[in-house]
C-alpha positions as MATLAB code, in Angstrom:
seq = 'MDLNLRGLIYRILIDPLLSGVRAGIIGNIDKGNRVIDIACGTGSLALSLAGLADHVTGIDLDEKLISYASGRANNKGLRNRVQFELRNAASLSCYRDGEFDVAVTSMSVHQFEPDLAVKVLREMKRIASTVIIADYNCPMPAGFSRSLAYTIERMARGDHYRNFRGYMKNGGLGYFTGLAGLTMKSTTVKGNGVFVVAVCE';
ca = [
      18.905   29.409   27.395;
      15.413   30.362   28.323;
      12.975   27.605   27.523;
      10.573   29.859   25.544;
      13.495   31.076   23.479;
      14.857   27.578   23.067;
      11.443   26.231   22.026;
      10.928   29.168   19.644;
      14.320   28.723   17.925;
      13.588   24.945   17.468;
      10.205   25.681   16.030;
      11.505   28.370   13.621;
      14.756   26.691   12.470;
      14.372   22.922   12.965;
      10.702   22.149   12.740;
      10.274   23.394    9.127;
      13.097   21.038    8.018;
      11.266   18.153    9.503;
       7.777   18.773    8.042;
       8.230   16.038    5.457;
       9.534   13.687    8.079;
       6.487   14.284   10.145;
       4.172   13.721    7.118;
       6.005   10.412    6.498;
       5.221    9.254   10.053;
       1.585   10.499   10.031;
       1.013    8.613    6.783;
       1.638    5.339    8.656;
      -0.757    6.071   11.510;
      -4.343    4.656   11.334;
      -7.278    6.537   12.717;
      -7.927    5.270   16.285;
      -4.387    4.154   16.980;
      -2.964    4.548   20.493;
       0.378    6.210   19.998;
       3.444    7.047   22.118;
       6.010    9.592   20.883;
       9.382    8.813   22.404;
      11.789   11.737   23.054;
       8.941   14.100   22.048;
      10.841   17.302   22.576;
       8.610   20.416   22.017;
       5.718   18.147   21.146;
       5.350   19.066   17.420;
       5.008   15.497   16.223;
       2.649   14.447   19.083;
       0.454   17.470   18.386;
       0.328   16.731   14.702;
      -0.731   13.193   15.460;
      -3.385   14.144   17.948;
      -5.933   14.949   15.177;
      -5.651   11.419   13.780;
      -4.753    9.045   16.555;
      -7.273    7.976   19.239;
      -4.831    9.206   21.940;
      -1.113   10.276   21.946;
       1.292   10.136   24.871;
       4.460   12.160   24.479;
       7.466   11.444   26.747;
      10.759   13.099   27.250;
      13.510   13.258   29.874;
      13.644   17.021   29.816;
      11.175   18.523   32.276;
      11.230   21.917   30.701;
      10.402   20.574   27.303;
       7.527   18.547   28.759;
       6.222   21.679   30.360;
       6.516   23.557   27.096;
       4.763   20.788   25.078;
       1.997   20.575   27.630;
       1.386   24.340   27.342;
       1.116   24.011   23.525;
      -1.384   21.239   23.930;
      -3.448   23.345   26.306;
      -3.307   26.341   24.030;
      -4.568   24.203   21.097;
      -7.404   22.647   23.223;
      -5.905   19.161   22.793;
      -5.669   18.100   26.442;
      -8.077   15.238   26.027;
      -6.258   13.920   22.935;
      -2.547   14.261   23.874;
      -0.661   14.174   27.188;
       3.023   14.735   27.885;
       4.866   12.856   30.616;
       8.328   13.065   32.152;
       9.850    9.530   31.492;
      13.123    7.797   30.811;
      12.600    5.998   27.475;
      15.223    3.370   28.388;
      12.946    2.028   31.127;
       9.273    2.154   30.474;
       8.029   -0.420   33.024;
       5.160    1.938   33.678;
       3.689    0.750   30.412;
       2.304   -2.783   29.794;
       3.584   -4.980   26.947;
       1.663   -3.966   23.751;
      -0.097   -1.041   25.518;
       0.236    1.064   22.365;
      -0.483    0.349   18.774;
       2.414    2.406   17.590;
       5.552    3.820   19.149;
       7.234    6.537   17.236;
      10.457    8.546   17.635;
      11.895   11.308   15.480;
      15.478   12.392   15.235;
      16.496   10.927   18.519;
      18.412    7.720   17.837;
      21.412    9.510   16.401;
      21.579   11.609   19.570;
      21.829    8.629   22.024;
      24.881    6.727   23.158;
      24.756    3.378   21.252;
      23.763    1.269   24.240;
      20.975    3.712   25.188;
      19.621    3.773   21.633;
      19.278   -0.048   21.659;
      17.597   -0.009   25.040;
      15.095    2.577   23.934;
      14.278    0.754   20.725;
      13.846   -2.507   22.643;
      11.379   -0.808   24.991;
       9.482    0.662   22.046;
       9.238   -2.828   20.602;
       7.931   -4.186   23.893;
       5.160   -1.639   24.341;
       3.901   -1.364   20.815;
       3.171   -3.641   17.947;
       4.535   -1.224   15.330;
       7.590    0.978   15.730;
       8.242    3.918   13.509;
      11.636    5.621   13.495;
      12.631    8.798   11.691;
      16.248    9.810   11.625;
      19.149   10.549    9.324;
      19.460    8.446    6.247;
      22.772    6.615    5.935;
      24.549    7.212    3.610;
      23.280   10.601    2.685;
      23.684   11.718   -0.879;
      26.178   14.522   -1.483;
      24.712   18.058   -1.854;
      23.530   21.088   -0.038;
      21.085   19.248    2.184;
      23.720   16.884    3.374;
      26.127   19.781    4.160;
      23.409   21.619    6.105;
      22.663   18.441    8.144;
      26.266   18.022    9.023;
      26.700   21.662    9.875;
      23.755   21.618   12.270;
      25.096   18.444   13.966;
      28.648   19.965   14.180;
      27.186   23.032   15.847;
      25.647   20.849   18.586;
      29.196   19.739   19.539;
      30.066   17.530   22.430;
      28.431   14.184   23.050;
      25.697   14.972   20.593;
      28.044   15.386   17.674;
      30.170   12.361   18.761;
      27.066   10.201   18.860;
      25.883   11.514   15.463;
      29.319   10.588   13.966;
      29.046    7.123   15.584;
      25.513    6.664   14.203;
      26.638    7.458   10.713;
      29.809    5.364   10.910;
      27.766    2.356   12.104;
      25.356    2.624    9.149;
      22.427    4.468   10.658;
      19.133    3.012   11.559;
      19.820   -0.447   10.130;
      22.554   -1.034   12.655;
      20.475   -0.020   15.672;
      17.256   -1.729   14.710;
      19.169   -4.965   14.115;
      20.642   -4.855   17.587;
      17.279   -4.140   19.093;
      15.670   -7.067   17.243;
      13.381   -4.993   15.072;
      12.624   -5.843   11.411;
      12.161   -3.105    8.924;
       9.039   -3.516    6.993;
       9.446   -0.361    4.839;
      11.615    2.674    4.539;
      10.854    5.979    2.936;
      13.500    8.586    2.208;
      12.650   12.198    2.812;
      14.361   15.658    2.556;
      16.494   15.153   -0.522;
      17.783   11.937    0.811;
      18.831   13.317    4.257;
      16.148   11.589    6.355;
      14.532    8.171    6.410;
      11.258    7.012    8.023;
      11.406    3.246    8.920;
       8.353    1.225    9.886;
       9.447   -1.739   11.956;
       8.001   -4.603   13.847;
];
């Protein structure tokens, strides 16, 4: 699929569903923080944070998405506030211990293979004093929102859907943060109980 079409579909269909999640993350960022957004995708969260944080770095393993996000930053005149880099989040040796005040990731953990998810979270813990993770709540309350979430994930098929099912079966974020050595300080449920924003250290 053409990147512009892919990015447009994501922004039209998925981004609106995640507006409350982004607000939950932004509410935990202090003015002047140095923030890194892990698996930043189209850059929506990083760009939202750019008006508050001192500086935001967005990383992703998809070169086309990084290019797309960089273009959005340029169009918004935010090149000095946010930068996007092609990086593997499982190995962030390019960043020093504690280089960032906050490391965030949104809707990524459920997509990863379990071992990869733990590696990414451990790297986030190493490079930032606070880790904020937004992903699916587990368990989700029954209802339309839950059905919609499961339908979207089922449509992704393949490894993505298999990893989502494993994420839910294992108990969601609590399972992965525990393996990564993170302690949850607070959790906020969003989107009719479908999503959760966890602040960890």
